[in-house]
C-alpha positions as CSV (number, residue, x, y, z in Angstrom):
1,X,-78.8,48.3,-95.3
2,X,-79.9,46.5,-92.2
3,X,-79.3,42.8,-92.9
4,X,-82.0,40.7,-91.2
5,X,-83.7,37.4,-91.6
6,X,-87.5,37.4,-91.3
7,X,-88.6,38.0,-87.8
8,X,-91.2,35.2,-87.7
9,X,-94.2,34.9,-85.5
10,X,-96.4,31.8,-85.3
11,X,-100.0,32.3,-84.3
12,X,-102.3,29.8,-82.6
13,X,-104.2,27.7,-85.0
14,X,-107.7,26.3,-84.3
15,X,-109.4,23.2,-85.5
16,X,-113.1,22.6,-84.9
17,X,-115.1,19.3,-84.8
18,X,-118.7,19.4,-83.9
19,X,-120.3,16.1,-82.9
20,X,-123.7,15.2,-81.5
21,X,-123.3,11.5,-81.3
22,X,-120.9,9.2,-79.4
23,X,-117.7,10.5,-77.8
24,X,-115.0,11.2,-80.3
25,X,-112.3,8.5,-80.1
26,X,-108.7,9.5,-79.4
27,X,-109.4,12.1,-76.8
28,X,-108.5,11.0,-73.3
29,X,-110.2,13.4,-70.8
30,X,-108.0,14.2,-67.7
31,X,-111.0,15.6,-65.7
32,X,-114.7,16.1,-65.9
33,X,-116.0,19.4,-64.5
34,X,-119.6,20.5,-64.1
35,X,-121.2,23.9,-63.9
36,X,-123.3,23.4,-60.8
37,X,-126.5,25.4,-61.4
38,X,-128.5,24.7,-64.5
39,X,-130.1,28.1,-64.2
40,X,-126.9,30.2,-64.4
41,X,-126.8,32.8,-67.1
42,X,-125.0,32.2,-70.4
43,X,-122.4,34.8,-69.4
44,X,-121.8,33.1,-66.1
45,X,-121.5,29.7,-67.9
46,X,-119.0,31.1,-70.3
47,X,-116.9,32.5,-67.5
48,X,-116.9,29.2,-65.7
49,X,-115.9,27.4,-68.9
50,X,-113.1,30.0,-69.3
51,X,-111.9,29.4,-65.7
52,X,-111.8,25.6,-66.2
53,X,-110.0,25.9,-69.5
54,X,-107.5,28.3,-68.0
55,X,-106.7,25.8,-65.2
56,X,-106.1,23.1,-67.8
57,X,-103.9,25.4,-69.9
58,X,-101.8,26.5,-66.9
59,X,-101.2,22.8,-66.1
60,X,-100.4,22.2,-69.8
61,X,-103.1,19.5,-69.9
62,X,-103.5,17.8,-73.3
63,X,-107.2,17.0,-72.9
64,X,-110.1,18.3,-70.9
65,X,-113.8,17.3,-70.8
66,X,-116.4,19.8,-69.6
67,X,-120.0,19.3,-68.7
68,X,-122.2,22.2,-69.6
69,X,-125.7,23.0,-68.0
70,X,-127.2,24.3,-71.3
71,X,-128.0,22.7,-74.6
72,X,-125.5,22.0,-77.4
73,X,-126.5,25.0,-79.4
74,X,-125.7,27.3,-76.5
75,X,-122.4,25.5,-75.8
76,X,-121.5,25.9,-79.5
77,X,-121.8,29.7,-79.1
78,X,-119.8,29.8,-75.8
79,X,-117.0,27.3,-76.3
80,X,-114.8,29.2,-78.7
81,X,-115.1,32.6,-76.9
82,X,-114.2,30.8,-73.7
83,X,-111.2,29.1,-75.2
84,X,-109.9,32.3,-76.8
85,X,-110.4,34.2,-73.5
86,X,-108.6,31.5,-71.5
87,X,-105.7,31.5,-73.9
88,X,-105.5,35.3,-73.9
89,X,-105.6,35.5,-70.1
90,X,-101.9,34.9,-69.9
91,X,-99.5,36.2,-72.6
92,X,-97.0,33.4,-72.0
93,X,-99.7,30.8,-72.5
94,X,-101.0,32.6,-75.5
95,X,-97.7,32.4,-77.4
96,X,-96.7,28.9,-76.5
97,X,-100.0,27.5,-77.6
98,X,-99.8,25.5,-80.9
99,X,-103.5,25.0,-81.4
100,X,-106.7,23.4,-80.1
101,X,-109.5,21.2,-81.3
102,X,-112.9,20.5,-79.7
103,X,-115.9,18.2,-80.1
104,X,-119.3,18.7,-78.7
105,X,-122.2,16.3,-77.9
106,X,-125.5,16.6,-76.1
107,X,-129.1,17.5,-76.4
108,X,-131.1,20.7,-76.1
109,X,-131.0,20.4,-72.3
110,X,-127.4,19.4,-71.5
111,X,-124.1,19.0,-73.3
112,X,-120.4,18.3,-73.0
113,X,-117.2,19.5,-74.7
114,X,-114.1,17.5,-75.2
115,X,-111.1,19.8,-75.9
116,X,-107.7,18.8,-77.2
117,X,-104.9,21.2,-76.5
118,X,-101.4,21.3,-78.1
119,X,-98.4,23.4,-77.0
120,X,-95.0,24.4,-78.3
121,X,-93.7,24.2,-74.8
122,X,-94.5,21.5,-72.2
123,X,-95.1,22.1,-68.5
124,X,-91.6,20.8,-67.7
125,X,-90.1,23.1,-70.3
126,X,-91.9,26.1,-69.0
127,X,-90.8,25.3,-65.5
128,X,-87.2,25.1,-66.8
129,X,-87.6,28.6,-68.3
130,X,-88.9,30.0,-65.1
131,X,-86.1,28.5,-63.1
132,X,-83.4,29.7,-65.5
133,X,-84.9,33.2,-65.4
134,X,-85.0,33.2,-61.6
135,X,-81.4,32.2,-61.5
136,X,-80.4,34.8,-64.1
137,X,-82.2,37.6,-62.2
138,X,-80.3,36.7,-59.0
139,X,-77.1,37.3,-60.9
140,X,-77.9,40.4,-62.9
141,X,-80.1,42.3,-60.4
142,X,-78.4,43.8,-57.4
143,X,-79.8,45.5,-54.3
144,X,-78.5,48.9,-55.3
145,X,-80.3,48.9,-58.7
146,X,-83.4,51.0,-59.2
147,X,-86.1,49.9,-61.6
148,X,-84.6,51.7,-64.6
149,X,-81.3,49.8,-64.1
150,X,-83.1,46.5,-63.7
151,X,-85.0,46.8,-67.0
152,X,-81.8,47.7,-68.8
153,X,-80.0,44.7,-67.2
154,X,-82.8,42.4,-68.3
155,X,-82.8,43.8,-71.9
156,X,-79.1,43.3,-72.2
157,X,-79.1,39.8,-70.7
158,X,-81.7,38.7,-73.2
159,X,-79.9,40.2,-76.2
160,X,-76.5,38.7,-75.1
161,X,-78.0,35.3,-74.3
162,X,-80.0,34.7,-77.4
163,X,-79.1,34.6,-81.1
164,X,-81.7,35.0,-83.8
165,X,-82.7,31.6,-85.3
166,X,-82.2,32.1,-89.1
167,X,-83.7,28.7,-89.8
168,X,-87.0,30.0,-88.5
169,X,-87.8,26.8,-86.7
170,X,-87.5,27.6,-83.0
171,X,-90.3,29.6,-81.4
172,X,-90.1,29.3,-77.6
173,X,-88.1,30.7,-74.7
174,X,-87.2,27.1,-73.8
175,X,-85.6,26.5,-77.2
176,X,-83.8,29.8,-76.9
177,X,-82.3,28.9,-73.6
178,X,-81.5,25.3,-74.5
179,X,-80.0,25.9,-77.9
180,X,-79.1,29.5,-77.8
181,X,-81.3,30.7,-80.6
182,X,-85.0,31.4,-81.3
183,X,-87.2,33.7,-83.4
184,X,-88.9,36.9,-82.2
185,X,-91.6,34.9,-80.4
186,X,-89.0,33.3,-78.1
187,X,-87.3,36.6,-77.5
188,X,-90.6,38.2,-76.5
189,X,-91.5,35.2,-74.2
190,X,-88.2,35.3,-72.4
191,X,-88.3,39.0,-72.0
192,X,-91.9,38.8,-70.7
193,X,-91.0,36.2,-68.2
194,X,-87.9,38.1,-66.9
195,X,-89.8,41.4,-66.6
196,X,-92.7,39.7,-64.8
197,X,-90.6,37.7,-62.4
198,X,-88.7,41.0,-61.7
199,X,-91.9,42.6,-60.6
200,X,-92.7,44.7,-63.7
201,X,-96.1,44.8,-65.5
202,X,-95.4,43.7,-69.0
203,X,-97.1,42.2,-72.1
204,X,-96.3,40.8,-75.5
205,X,-97.2,42.9,-78.5
206,X,-98.2,41.3,-81.8
207,X,-97.7,43.2,-85.0
208,X,-95.7,43.5,-88.2
209,X,-92.3,44.8,-89.4
210,X,-91.9,45.1,-93.2
211,X,-95.2,43.1,-93.6
212,X,-93.8,40.2,-91.7
213,X,-95.5,39.0,-88.4
214,X,-93.5,40.0,-85.4
215,X,-93.7,40.0,-81.6
216,X,-92.1,42.3,-79.0
217,X,-92.8,43.7,-75.5
218,X,-94.1,46.6,-73.6
219,X,-93.1,47.4,-70.0
220,X,-94.6,49.7,-67.4
221,X,-91.9,51.7,-65.6
222,X,-92.7,54.4,-63.0
223,X,-96.3,54.4,-64.1
224,X,-95.5,54.9,-67.8
225,X,-95.6,52.4,-70.6
226,X,-92.7,51.9,-73.1
227,X,-92.1,49.7,-76.2
228,X,-89.1,47.4,-76.0
229,X,-88.0,45.0,-78.8
230,X,-85.1,42.7,-77.8
231,X,-85.2,40.9,-81.1
232,X,-84.4,44.0,-83.1
233,X,-81.8,45.1,-80.6
234,X,-79.9,41.9,-81.3
235,X,-77.7,42.6,-84.4
236,X,-77.6,40.1,-87.3
237,X,-75.2,38.5,-87.8
238,X,-74.7,38.1,-84.1
239,X,-72.0,40.2,-82.6
240,X,-71.4,38.5,-79.3
241,X,-71.8,40.8,-76.3
242,X,-72.6,43.8,-78.5
243,X,-76.1,45.2,-77.6
244,X,-78.0,47.7,-79.6
245,X,-80.5,50.0,-77.8
246,X,-82.3,51.4,-80.9
247,X,-85.5,49.7,-79.8
248,X,-85.2,50.2,-76.1
249,X,-88.0,52.0,-74.2
250,X,-89.5,53.8,-77.2
251,X,-92.8,55.7,-77.5
252,X,-95.5,54.5,-79.9
253,X,-94.5,57.3,-82.3
254,X,-90.9,56.2,-82.3
255,X,-91.6,52.6,-82.9
256,X,-94.0,53.3,-85.7
257,X,-91.1,54.3,-87.9
258,X,-90.9,50.6,-88.9
259,X,-93.4,48.6,-86.6
260,X,-97.1,48.2,-87.0
261,X,-99.7,46.9,-84.5
262,X,-103.3,47.3,-83.4
263,X,-103.0,50.3,-81.1
264,X,-106.4,49.6,-79.5
265,X,-105.1,46.3,-78.1
266,X,-102.3,47.8,-76.0
267,X,-101.5,50.6,-73.6
268,X,-100.3,53.9,-75.0
269,X,-96.6,54.7,-74.8
270,X,-96.2,58.5,-75.1
271,X,-93.3,59.6,-73.0
272,X,-89.9,59.8,-74.7
273,X,-87.4,58.0,-72.5
274,X,-84.8,60.7,-72.9
275,X,-87.2,63.1,-71.2
276,X,-87.7,60.6,-68.4
277,X,-84.0,60.3,-67.8
278,X,-83.6,64.1,-67.8
279,X,-86.2,64.3,-65.1
280,X,-84.5,61.5,-63.1
281,X,-81.2,63.3,-63.4
282,X,-82.8,66.6,-62.2
283,X,-84.0,64.6,-59.1
284,X,-80.5,63.2,-58.5
285,X,-81.5,59.6,-59.1
286,X,-78.5,57.3,-59.0
287,X,-77.4,55.9,-62.3
288,X,-79.6,58.1,-64.5
289,X,-76.7,60.0,-66.0
290,X,-74.9,56.8,-66.9
291,X,-78.0,55.4,-68.5
292,X,-78.5,58.5,-70.5
293,X,-74.9,58.3,-71.8
294,X,-75.2,54.5,-72.5
295,X,-78.3,55.0,-74.5
296,X,-76.7,57.7,-76.6
297,X,-79.0,60.5,-75.5
298,X,-75.9,62.6,-74.9
299,X,-73.0,63.1,-77.2
300,X,-69.3,63.2,-76.4
301,X,-68.9,66.2,-78.8
302,X,-71.1,69.0,-80.0
303,X,-71.1,67.6,-83.5
304,X,-74.5,66.6,-84.9
305,X,-74.3,64.9,-88.3
306,X,-76.4,66.6,-91.0
307,X,-74.3,66.1,-94.1
308,X,-72.6,63.2,-96.0
309,X,-69.2,64.9,-95.6
310,X,-69.4,65.1,-91.8
311,X,-70.6,61.5,-91.7
312,X,-67.7,60.3,-93.9
313,X,-65.1,62.0,-91.7
314,X,-66.6,60.5,-88.5
315,X,-66.8,57.0,-89.9
316,X,-63.4,57.0,-91.5
317,X,-61.8,58.2,-88.2
318,X,-63.6,55.5,-86.2
319,X,-62.6,52.8,-88.8
320,X,-58.9,54.0,-88.6
321,X,-59.1,53.6,-84.8
322,X,-60.1,49.9,-85.4
323,X,-63.8,50.4,-84.6
324,X,-66.5,48.5,-86.6
325,X,-69.5,50.6,-85.4
326,X,-70.4,54.1,-84.6
327,X,-73.4,55.7,-82.7
328,X,-74.2,59.3,-83.6
329,X,-76.9,61.9,-83.7
330,X,-78.3,62.8,-87.1
331,X,-80.4,65.8,-88.1
332,X,-82.4,65.3,-91.3
333,X,-85.1,63.2,-92.9
334,X,-85.0,59.4,-92.9
335,X,-84.5,59.4,-96.7
336,X,-81.6,61.8,-96.5
337,X,-80.0,59.6,-93.8
338,X,-80.2,56.6,-96.2
339,X,-78.7,58.6,-99.0
340,X,-75.8,59.9,-96.9
341,X,-75.1,56.3,-95.6
342,X,-74.9,55.0,-99.2
343,X,-72.0,57.5,-100.0
344,X,-69.8,55.6,-97.5
345,X,-69.2,52.9,-100.1
346,X,-67.2,55.4,-102.1
347,X,-64.8,56.1,-99.2
348,X,-63.5,52.6,-98.4
349,X,-66.2,51.7,-95.8
350,X,-68.6,48.8,-96.4
351,X,-71.6,49.2,-94.1
352,X,-73.3,45.9,-93.1
353,X,-76.3,47.5,-91.4
354,X,-77.7,50.3,-89.2
355,X,-80.4,51.0,-86.7
356,X,-82.1,54.3,-85.9
357,X,-84.6,55.7,-83.5
358,X,-86.2,59.1,-83.4
359,X,-85.3,61.5,-80.6
360,X,-87.2,64.5,-79.3
361,X,-87.9,67.0,-82.0
362,X,-88.6,66.7,-85.7
363,X,-86.0,64.8,-87.9
364,X,-83.7,64.0,-85.0
365,X,-82.3,60.5,-84.9
366,X,-79.9,58.3,-83.0
367,X,-78.1,56.1,-85.4
368,X,-75.9,53.1,-84.9
369,X,-73.9,52.1,-88.0
370,X,-72.0,48.8,-88.5
371,X,-69.4,48.1,-91.1
372,X,-66.8,45.4,-92.0
373,X,-63.6,46.1,-90.1
């Protein structure tokens, strides 16, 4: 019952052109770099190529010409790994790259590569994002905040600032900030930049939700990694300042309920955040109790929903009080939860969507349900 548009992710495309004759027309080199010693190893040469390419990518250069100390066959082997490594060196660069093309020329002794680079975000646009992020952090981060409060403030700011682009045509943080909407790639880029500028180790995760390509983030907090998906915490249709936390600081096991990714490519997230908060509360850390309550890890009553009848009573009471959403704890399988939710249509409530995340223990869920008021 969760109404969503496709959470689209655009990957970098590559185009290759191998030439051994004259320089390819249309490429205007911005610099010519040489690897000094012709006797350096192939590994060293590839690393130097990577360093030069990363410098060009960081400056958002459109073209770069590189002189290589080895023959064209060796360059042919090294150029693509060097390009891929340079792009992967910075997650932000990786996901604002649109594609690249290269041409090679030379002999068995020396060779050159001309590389054309295309981006979804210009240097000026990236600078705008960084400036806006810095300004936002000054407003939402205060001196009395600990790291847990800071991450929550960043998560909420991204969710409230952006709307999901249902036209599936905007892919960058710049477009998100300028127009107010972007797809998951833009959410992940903006979240990454905010977390990084705030001093947190973070990355962008690439995977799938319901067989559709998707991107989200991981963040390292007090030495532990957590999954965080600001896109899926932003309800569709947009509900203004309302922020979901169903995909906030999850373990791998919790996120795997509906996300898929190559686990070998990323750190492991194994510590349930409710346990982390309980430990912080035991230590008397300021704000930990409030965070636990905000995230729904504590309940205002002893009631835990496990039957359709209890759910119907809770939702009907909330609807009568003028509410259009309800967060509650549910005990049971995911399939039983879906069946119990469907019974609400027979009791004057029309659900528009729900989110759920697993809690500690088997078949324990935190559920946020939305309906038409």
